[in-house]
C-alpha positions, 0 to 999 in steps of 0.5 A: 291110405286111411282115415287122417285123425286130428289130434288136439293139443290137450291130447297130443301127449298120448300121440308121442306129440303127433298132430294128425295120425293116419288109421284105417276104419270104416266107422268113427268108432272102428277108427277110435278103437284103432286110435287107442289101439296104436296110442293107449289111453285114448279111450278112457280121455274120449269114453264114458263108462259106458263107451259112449262119447263123454259129453265135453268131446265133439268128433267131427267127419269132414266138418260135420258133427257125428251127434247130428249123423250117425254117432259112433256109427258114422262111415268113414272112407278113406282120405276123409279127416276126423278131428277130435275137438274138446269143448272149451268152457269158461267166463 
């Protein structure tokens, strides 16, 4: 089965237009690595130079922000939905 990753509109050029991709993974870090392996370019858009998520990138596992869970080491299970949501700012 795998983990379902929801891709935001701003990043769909990297996923050939796909809004959702299903990949095998045990943690969010593994999932994002698998996403970049399947669709190169995600890592540089999501991670900073230290390998951490960029400040403006939010990742949710089953509607829970990973920053309040175990961060990139948050476990994910088959069938769970992980959403990548870029922060929006403006005035």
